[in-house]
C-alpha positions as CSV (number, residue, x, y, z in Angstrom):
1,M,-30.1,0.1,6.1
2,P,-30.0,3.6,5.3
3,P,-32.2,5.0,2.6
4,K,-31.2,4.5,-0.9
5,R,8.8,9.0,-19.4
6,K,11.1,10.7,-19.2
7,S,12.2,13.8,-21.3
8,G,9.9,16.8,-22.0
9,A,9.6,17.3,-18.3
10,H,8.1,20.9,-17.6
11,T,9.4,23.2,-15.1
12,S,7.1,25.7,-13.8
13,K,7.3,29.6,-14.2
14,A,8.2,31.3,-11.1
15,P,5.0,33.2,-10.0
16,S,5.2,37.0,-9.9
17,K,6.5,38.4,-6.7
18,A,2.7,39.9,-6.0
19,A,1.3,36.5,-6.2
20,Q,3.5,34.7,-4.1
21,P,2.4,33.6,-0.4
22,P,4.9,33.8,2.5
23,A,7.6,31.4,2.3
24,D,6.2,29.8,5.4
25,Y,2.9,29.6,4.2
26,L,4.2,27.2,1.3
27,Q,4.8,24.2,3.5
28,Q,2.7,21.7,4.6
29,A,2.6,21.2,8.6
30,R,4.9,18.2,8.3
31,G,6.5,19.1,11.6
32,V,3.1,19.6,13.8
33,S,2.9,16.7,16.0
34,N,0.2,18.1,18.6
35,W,-2.8,20.3,19.0
36,R,-0.7,23.2,20.5
37,E,1.4,23.5,17.5
38,A,-1.6,22.7,14.9
39,A,-3.1,25.9,16.6
40,Q,-0.1,28.2,16.1
41,W,0.3,27.0,12.4
42,L,-3.0,27.9,11.8
43,R,-3.1,31.2,13.9
44,M,-0.1,32.2,12.2
45,R,-1.8,32.0,8.7
46,G,-5.1,33.3,9.7
47,I,-6.7,30.2,8.9
48,E,-10.6,30.6,9.4
49,D,-12.2,27.4,8.2
50,I,-10.6,23.8,8.2
51,E,-11.6,20.9,5.9
52,C,-11.4,17.7,8.0
53,I,-11.2,15.1,5.0
54,T,-10.9,11.3,4.6
55,P,-11.0,9.0,1.3
56,D,-13.7,6.5,1.0
57,F,-13.8,3.5,-1.1
58,A,-13.7,5.6,-4.4
59,G,-11.0,8.0,-3.5
60,V,-13.6,10.7,-3.0
61,P,-13.0,13.1,-0.3
62,R,-15.6,12.9,2.7
63,G,-15.8,14.8,5.9
64,K,-16.4,17.9,7.6
65,M,-15.5,21.9,7.4
66,M,-15.8,23.9,10.3
67,P,-14.6,27.2,11.7
68,T,-10.8,27.0,12.9
69,S,-11.8,27.8,16.8
70,K,-14.2,24.6,16.6
71,F,-11.4,22.4,15.2
72,T,-8.6,23.2,18.2
73,G,-11.4,22.9,20.9
74,D,-12.5,19.7,22.5
75,T,-14.8,18.6,19.4
76,S,-15.6,15.2,18.3
77,L,-15.6,14.8,14.7
78,A,-18.0,11.9,13.5
79,L,-19.4,10.3,10.3
80,P,-22.1,7.7,9.6
81,S,-20.5,4.0,9.0
82,A,-22.6,3.8,5.8
83,L,-20.1,6.1,4.2
84,Y,-18.4,3.0,3.3
85,R,-20.9,1.1,2.1
86,H,-22.2,2.9,-0.6
87,T,-21.6,3.3,-4.3
88,I,-20.2,5.9,-6.6
89,S,-23.2,6.9,-7.9
90,G,-24.3,7.0,-3.8
91,D,-26.7,4.2,-3.9
92,Y,-26.9,1.7,-0.9
93,P,-26.6,-1.9,-2.0
94,E,-29.2,-4.4,-0.7
95,E,-27.4,-6.8,2.5
96,T,-26.3,-10.4,1.6
97,A,-24.5,-12.7,3.7
98,N,-21.3,-11.0,3.3
99,F,-22.3,-7.6,2.8
100,R,-23.9,-6.1,5.8
101,Y,-25.0,-2.5,7.6
102,E,-24.0,-1.8,11.0
103,A,-27.5,-2.4,13.1
104,R,-27.9,1.6,13.7
105,D,-25.5,3.0,11.3
106,G,-23.2,4.0,14.2
107,D,-21.0,7.0,14.1
108,L,-17.2,6.7,13.3
109,K,-14.7,9.1,14.4
110,L,-12.4,10.8,12.3
111,V,-9.0,11.6,14.0
112,P,-6.6,14.0,12.0
113,D,-3.3,13.3,11.0
114,L,-2.0,16.7,11.9
115,S,1.2,16.1,9.6
116,T,-1.1,16.6,6.8
117,L,-2.3,19.9,7.6
118,S,-2.1,22.3,4.7
119,A,-3.7,25.0,2.9
120,V,-6.5,24.9,0.6
121,P,-5.2,27.5,-2.1
122,W,-8.1,27.5,-4.1
123,E,-10.4,28.9,-1.7
124,T,-10.7,32.8,-1.4
125,D,-11.0,32.7,2.4
126,P,-8.0,31.5,4.4
127,T,-8.3,27.7,4.5
128,A,-6.8,24.8,5.6
129,Q,-7.4,20.9,5.1
130,V,-6.3,17.8,7.3
131,I,-6.4,14.0,6.1
132,C,-8.5,12.1,8.9
133,D,-7.8,8.3,10.0
134,I,-10.8,6.7,11.2
135,I,-11.5,5.1,14.5
136,N,-14.6,3.4,16.2
137,S,-16.2,4.5,19.4
138,D,-14.0,2.1,21.3
139,G,-11.0,3.9,20.1
140,Q,-9.8,0.8,17.6
141,E,-8.9,1.5,13.7
142,V,-11.7,0.6,11.2
143,S,-9.8,-1.7,9.5
144,Y,-12.2,-1.5,6.6
145,T,-11.2,2.2,5.6
146,P,-8.8,2.7,2.8
147,R,-5.9,4.3,4.6
148,N,-6.0,1.7,7.7
149,V,-6.1,-0.9,4.6
150,L,-3.0,0.3,3.6
151,K,-1.4,0.8,7.3
152,R,-2.2,-3.0,7.8
153,V,-0.2,-3.8,4.7
154,M,2.8,-1.6,5.6
155,S,2.8,-3.1,9.2
156,L,3.7,-6.4,7.5
157,Y,6.8,-5.4,6.4
158,K,7.4,-3.6,9.3
159,D,7.4,-6.8,11.2
160,K,10.0,-7.8,9.0
161,G,12.1,-4.8,9.5
162,W,11.4,-3.7,6.1
163,K,10.0,-0.4,4.6
164,P,8.3,-0.4,1.4
165,I,9.3,2.6,-0.9
166,V,7.1,3.6,-3.9
167,A,6.9,6.4,-6.9
168,P,3.5,7.0,-8.4
169,E,2.8,8.5,-11.7
170,I,-0.6,9.7,-12.6
171,E,-2.1,10.2,-16.1
172,F,-5.4,12.4,-16.8
173,Y,-6.8,14.0,-19.3
174,L,-8.1,17.6,-19.8
175,V,-11.3,18.1,-21.8
176,A,-13.8,20.9,-22.4
177,K,-17.2,20.9,-20.2
178,N,-19.8,18.6,-20.7
179,E,-22.6,18.8,-19.4
180,D,-24.5,15.9,-21.1
181,P,-23.4,12.6,-20.2
182,D,-25.3,11.5,-23.3
183,Y,-22.3,13.0,-25.4
184,P,-18.7,12.3,-25.8
185,L,-15.9,13.7,-24.4
186,F,-13.2,16.2,-26.6
187,P,-9.8,17.9,-25.9
188,P,-10.2,21.0,-24.9
189,K,-9.1,24.4,-26.9
190,G,-5.6,25.5,-25.6
191,R,-3.6,29.2,-26.2
192,S,-3.6,28.6,-29.9
193,G,-7.3,28.4,-29.8
194,R,-7.6,25.0,-31.2
195,S,-8.1,21.7,-29.7
196,I,-5.0,19.8,-29.1
197,T,-4.6,16.6,-31.6
198,G,-3.2,12.8,-30.2
199,G,0.5,11.7,-30.9
200,Q,1.6,14.7,-28.4
201,G,3.9,12.2,-26.5
202,Y,6.7,14.3,-24.7
203,S,5.7,17.4,-26.7
204,M,6.6,20.7,-25.5
205,A,4.1,22.1,-27.3
206,G,1.6,20.0,-26.2
207,I,2.3,21.2,-22.6
208,N,2.6,24.9,-23.6
209,E,-1.0,24.8,-24.9
210,F,-2.1,24.8,-21.1
211,D,0.8,26.6,-20.0
212,E,-1.0,28.8,-17.5
213,L,-3.2,26.0,-16.3
214,I,-0.2,23.8,-15.3
215,D,1.4,26.8,-13.9
216,D,-1.4,27.0,-11.3
217,I,-1.2,23.3,-10.8
218,Y,2.3,23.8,-9.6
219,H,1.3,26.9,-7.8
220,F,-1.5,25.1,-5.8
221,S,1.0,22.1,-5.2
222,E,3.5,24.2,-3.7
223,R,1.0,25.9,-1.4
224,Q,0.1,22.8,0.0
225,G,3.3,21.0,0.3
226,L,2.9,18.7,-2.8
227,E,6.0,17.6,-4.6
228,I,6.0,17.2,-8.5
229,D,8.8,15.5,-9.8
230,T,8.2,15.7,-13.7
231,L,5.2,16.5,-15.7
232,I,5.0,15.3,-19.3
233,H,2.3,15.2,-22.5
234,E,1.3,11.6,-23.0
235,E,0.0,10.3,-26.4
236,G,-3.6,10.8,-25.9
237,P,-5.0,14.6,-26.7
238,A,-4.7,16.8,-23.5
239,Q,-3.5,13.8,-21.9
240,L,-0.6,14.9,-19.1
241,E,1.1,12.7,-16.7
242,I,2.7,13.9,-13.3
243,N,5.7,11.7,-11.6
244,L,6.1,12.2,-8.1
245,R,9.1,11.5,-6.1
246,H,9.6,8.2,-4.2
247,G,8.7,8.0,-0.4
248,D,6.6,6.2,1.9
249,P,3.4,4.8,1.0
250,I,1.0,6.3,3.1
251,F,2.7,9.9,2.2
252,L,2.4,9.1,-1.5
253,A,-1.2,7.9,-1.2
254,D,-1.9,11.4,0.7
255,Q,0.0,13.4,-2.3
256,V,-2.2,11.3,-4.8
257,F,-5.3,11.8,-2.8
258,L,-4.7,15.8,-2.8
259,F,-3.0,15.8,-6.2
260,K,-6.3,14.5,-8.0
261,R,-8.3,17.3,-5.9
262,T,-5.8,20.0,-6.9
263,I,-5.7,19.3,-10.7
264,R,-9.5,19.2,-10.9
265,E,-9.9,22.7,-9.1
266,A,-6.9,24.3,-11.2
267,A,-9.0,23.0,-14.6
268,L,-12.2,24.4,-13.3
269,N,-10.3,27.9,-12.8
270,H,-9.7,27.6,-16.5
271,G,-13.1,26.7,-17.6
272,I,-12.2,23.0,-18.4
273,Y,-12.4,19.8,-17.0
274,A,-9.7,17.4,-15.6
275,T,-10.6,13.7,-15.7
276,F,-9.1,10.8,-14.1
277,M,-11.2,8.2,-16.0
278,A,-9.2,5.2,-17.0
279,K,-11.1,5.6,-20.7
280,P,-12.2,8.7,-21.0
281,M,-12.4,8.8,-24.9
282,E,-13.2,6.2,-27.4
283,G,-10.1,5.3,-29.8
284,Q,-7.7,7.1,-27.4
285,P,-5.0,5.7,-24.8
286,G,-6.2,5.3,-21.3
287,S,-4.5,6.9,-18.7
288,A,-2.6,4.8,-15.7
289,M,-1.2,5.2,-12.4
290,H,1.8,3.0,-12.7
291,I,3.4,2.4,-9.4
292,H,7.1,2.0,-9.1
293,Q,8.0,-0.1,-5.9
294,S,11.2,-1.1,-4.0
295,V,11.7,-2.4,-0.5
296,V,14.4,-1.2,2.4
297,D,16.1,-2.7,5.3
298,A,14.4,-0.1,7.9
299,K,17.4,0.1,9.8
300,T,20.0,0.4,6.9
301,G,18.0,1.5,4.2
302,K,19.7,-0.8,1.9
303,N,17.5,-1.9,-1.0
304,I,16.3,-5.8,-0.2
305,F,16.1,-6.1,-4.0
306,S,19.8,-6.3,-4.2
307,N,22.6,-8.3,-3.0
308,P,25.9,-6.9,-1.4
309,D,27.1,-7.6,-4.7
310,G,24.7,-5.8,-6.8
311,S,23.0,-8.8,-8.2
312,A,19.3,-9.0,-8.0
313,S,18.3,-10.7,-4.6
314,K,15.9,-14.0,-4.2
315,E,13.5,-11.3,-2.7
316,F,13.3,-9.3,-5.8
317,F,12.3,-12.4,-7.8
318,H,9.7,-13.9,-5.0
319,F,8.3,-10.2,-5.2
320,V,7.8,-10.1,-8.7
321,G,6.6,-13.9,-8.7
322,G,4.0,-12.7,-6.0
323,M,2.9,-10.0,-8.2
324,Q,2.6,-12.5,-11.0
325,K,0.4,-14.9,-8.9
326,Y,-1.9,-12.2,-6.8
327,V,-2.6,-9.1,-8.7
328,P,-5.2,-10.7,-11.0
329,A,-7.2,-11.6,-7.8
330,A,-6.4,-8.0,-6.6
331,L,-6.9,-6.0,-9.7
332,V,-10.3,-5.0,-8.7
333,M,-8.6,-2.3,-6.3
334,M,-6.6,-1.3,-9.1
335,A,-9.2,-1.2,-12.0
336,P,-12.3,-0.7,-10.1
337,Y,-14.7,0.6,-12.1
338,V,-16.7,-0.8,-15.5
339,N,-14.5,1.9,-17.6
340,S,-11.1,0.7,-16.3
341,Y,-11.4,-2.3,-18.1
342,R,-11.9,-0.6,-21.4
343,R,-8.2,0.5,-20.8
344,L,-6.9,-3.0,-20.4
345,T,-7.1,-4.3,-24.1
346,P,-4.7,-5.1,-26.7
347,D,-3.4,-2.2,-29.0
348,M,-3.9,0.3,-26.5
349,A,-0.6,0.6,-24.9
350,A,-1.6,-1.2,-21.6
351,P,-0.5,-4.6,-20.3
352,V,-3.0,-7.2,-20.6
353,N,-1.1,-10.1,-19.0
354,T,1.1,-11.0,-16.3
355,A,4.3,-11.0,-17.5
356,W,7.6,-9.3,-16.4
357,G,10.7,-7.8,-18.2
358,Y,13.8,-5.6,-17.8
359,D,12.8,-2.3,-19.2
360,N,9.8,-3.6,-21.3
361,R,7.0,-1.3,-21.6
362,T,4.5,-4.2,-23.0
363,T,4.8,-6.2,-19.7
364,A,2.5,-6.1,-16.6
365,F,5.8,-5.6,-14.6
366,R,8.7,-3.7,-15.8
367,V,12.0,-3.8,-13.9
368,P,13.3,-0.4,-15.4
369,V,17.3,0.4,-15.7
370,S,18.7,1.4,-12.8
371,D,21.6,0.7,-10.3
372,A,21.8,-1.8,-7.4
373,A,20.6,0.6,-5.0
374,A,17.6,1.7,-7.2
375,R,16.5,-1.5,-8.6
376,R,12.5,-1.7,-8.3
377,V,9.6,-3.2,-10.1
378,E,7.0,-0.9,-11.8
379,N,3.3,-2.2,-11.7
380,R,1.9,-0.7,-15.0
381,L,-1.7,-1.9,-14.5
382,P,-3.4,0.3,-12.3
383,S,-5.4,2.8,-13.6
384,S,-5.8,6.4,-12.6
385,D,-9.3,6.1,-11.5
386,A,-8.1,3.7,-8.7
387,N,-8.1,5.1,-5.0
388,P,-4.3,5.5,-4.4
389,Y,-4.5,4.1,-0.6
390,L,-6.1,0.8,-2.3
391,A,-4.0,0.5,-5.1
392,L,-0.9,0.8,-3.4
393,A,-2.1,-1.5,-0.7
394,A,-2.9,-4.2,-3.1
395,S,0.0,-3.9,-5.1
396,L,2.5,-4.3,-1.9
397,A,0.3,-7.0,-0.3
398,C,0.8,-9.4,-3.6
399,G,4.7,-8.6,-3.4
400,W,4.9,-9.6,0.3
401,L,3.0,-12.6,-0.4
402,G,5.6,-13.4,-3.1
403,I,8.3,-13.3,-0.6
404,Q,6.6,-14.7,2.3
405,N,5.9,-17.7,0.2
406,A,8.7,-17.7,-1.9
407,I,7.0,-17.6,-5.0
408,E,9.2,-18.1,-8.3
409,P,8.5,-15.8,-11.0
410,T,8.7,-17.0,-14.9
411,A,11.4,-16.1,-17.2
412,P,11.7,-12.5,-18.2
413,S,9.3,-11.6,-21.5
414,E,11.9,-10.0,-23.9
415,D,9.2,-9.7,-26.5
416,S,6.1,-7.8,-27.2
417,A,4.0,-9.2,-24.1
418,N,0.5,-7.3,-25.0
419,E,-0.8,-9.4,-27.9
420,G,-2.6,-12.3,-28.1
421,L,-4.1,-14.2,-24.9
422,I,-5.3,-11.7,-22.3
423,E,-4.3,-13.4,-18.8
424,L,-6.3,-10.7,-16.7
425,P,-10.0,-10.4,-15.6
426,R,-12.2,-9.0,-18.6
427,G,-14.3,-7.2,-16.5
428,L,-15.6,-5.9,-13.0
429,L,-17.6,-8.9,-12.0
430,E,-14.9,-11.4,-13.2
431,A,-12.3,-9.1,-10.8
432,V,-14.5,-9.1,-8.1
433,A,-15.2,-12.7,-7.6
434,L,-11.4,-13.2,-8.2
435,M,-10.6,-11.2,-5.1
436,E,-13.5,-12.6,-3.1
437,N,-12.0,-16.5,-3.8
438,E,-8.5,-15.6,-2.8
439,P,-7.8,-16.5,0.7
440,A,-4.3,-14.8,0.8
441,L,-5.8,-11.6,0.0
442,K,-8.4,-11.7,2.9
443,E,-5.5,-12.7,4.9
444,V,-3.6,-9.5,4.2
445,L,-6.0,-7.0,3.4
446,G,-8.7,-8.1,6.0
447,E,-11.9,-10.3,5.3
448,E,-14.3,-7.6,6.4
449,F,-12.7,-5.1,3.8
450,I,-12.9,-7.8,1.2
451,H,-16.7,-8.3,1.7
452,L,-17.6,-4.6,1.7
453,Y,-15.5,-3.6,-1.0
454,A,-17.1,-6.6,-3.5
455,G,-20.9,-6.0,-2.3
456,V,-20.1,-2.1,-3.3
457,K,-18.6,-3.2,-6.5
458,R,-21.2,-5.5,-7.5
459,A,-23.8,-2.9,-6.7
460,E,-22.0,-0.5,-8.9
461,F,-22.3,-3.2,-11.7
462,E,-25.6,-3.2,-11.4
463,T,-26.4,0.6,-11.6
464,F,-24.1,0.4,-14.7
465,M,-26.4,-2.3,-16.2
466,Q,-29.5,0.2,-15.9
467,V,-27.8,2.3,-18.7
468,I,-28.5,2.0,-22.5
469,S,-25.3,2.8,-24.3
470,P,-24.9,4.3,-27.9
471,W,-23.3,0.9,-29.3
472,E,-26.6,-0.9,-28.3
473,R,-28.6,1.8,-30.2
474,E,-26.6,1.8,-33.0
475,F,-26.6,-1.9,-33.5
476,L,-29.7,-3.5,-31.9
477,L,-32.0,-0.7,-32.6
478,L,-32.9,-1.7,-36.4
479,N,-31.0,-4.8,-36.5
480,V,-32.5,-7.3,-34.0
């Protein structure tokens, strides 16, 4: 063991001519399929360094940086297996019957996915980045790593001749710099010199307060090939939402993974923080990562959620039924921290149920108004602190189980569904226990992943329990 939506969309302004990079520099290297083409892509752009990154369980980029000449040479890249056994605070849990370390903390190999090669636009020297998959010394995919967990779920659909289509919506807050965790967070001052207040949903003025920052987000995104659909101001003070175009789940998870880093870097350039905490400020709405989902026939491209006459198919209803039945057990992959469950409370514009409905935003699973070709299910439970690979894997796995087992949903809810009875786990430990005790999730996500992830989450809860909160000092100090 190692040592311890929507109107009010923002359209970016065109950058000045001097600020614009060459047109071919703006594109992610999606056409790159081999090392010769990668070397040419890097050489044409004068790239000096490259970051080989991969998401850990938290979705934090981990990896190595090296000179381009070494990257394109015969170089073996490796990371220790303990990378997937530590908590968000960097601690290593004690071993249990199900949570084990590899005997010698052996190396796992990084395999660059060359199609993800892109610029790192905030670096002063020409730098590129590439997302890597993880294999073991025998060349086999490591089943418990986040990107491979999502690939495993995708293979279930592929075996049926189907392909999932997703579109994430990511909410986040801009906050003033805070160097002391004992102090609460506050909205930053915008161009008016005043802190923005809440209740600014879809406000153009709220967006314009941070116009230069938003332009930087767009510029950084363009230079990485990241595709923003729309950007709006949400209800919370300095709370924004970016909507991404629909597409392949692996591609969209990669985009969210890079977007989070991009938005944080853009905010730091303006002297403020961007946070994806699910509930960063008391009394304000939380931040979600809503996921729109549909499934198409891989050969025809037809949406299997719709019959030829345009009516909803049995697969559509079974997908919804699967979400209702299995999402509570998979919730810890969509709400992964103690803070996540502060968002999933009544009266905070977040669902607390497993209800579904047509264009009903109080339900966990909303079916937006659309034509038959675009029929989809929006999962409104994931929070923006979730690892996008794991949140997508969990959500799609639940839908697949519903189709596989022909699970019928309840009747659609036409009333407000986020009041009264709470149908979801109320805290992290309860959510972990539900995941561990659901055999169907072990089958589709992999038993090794379930055990490792549960061990990390339990250790994170124990770390949280070591901290004394302001509530305890306020109400217990002199009263008990």
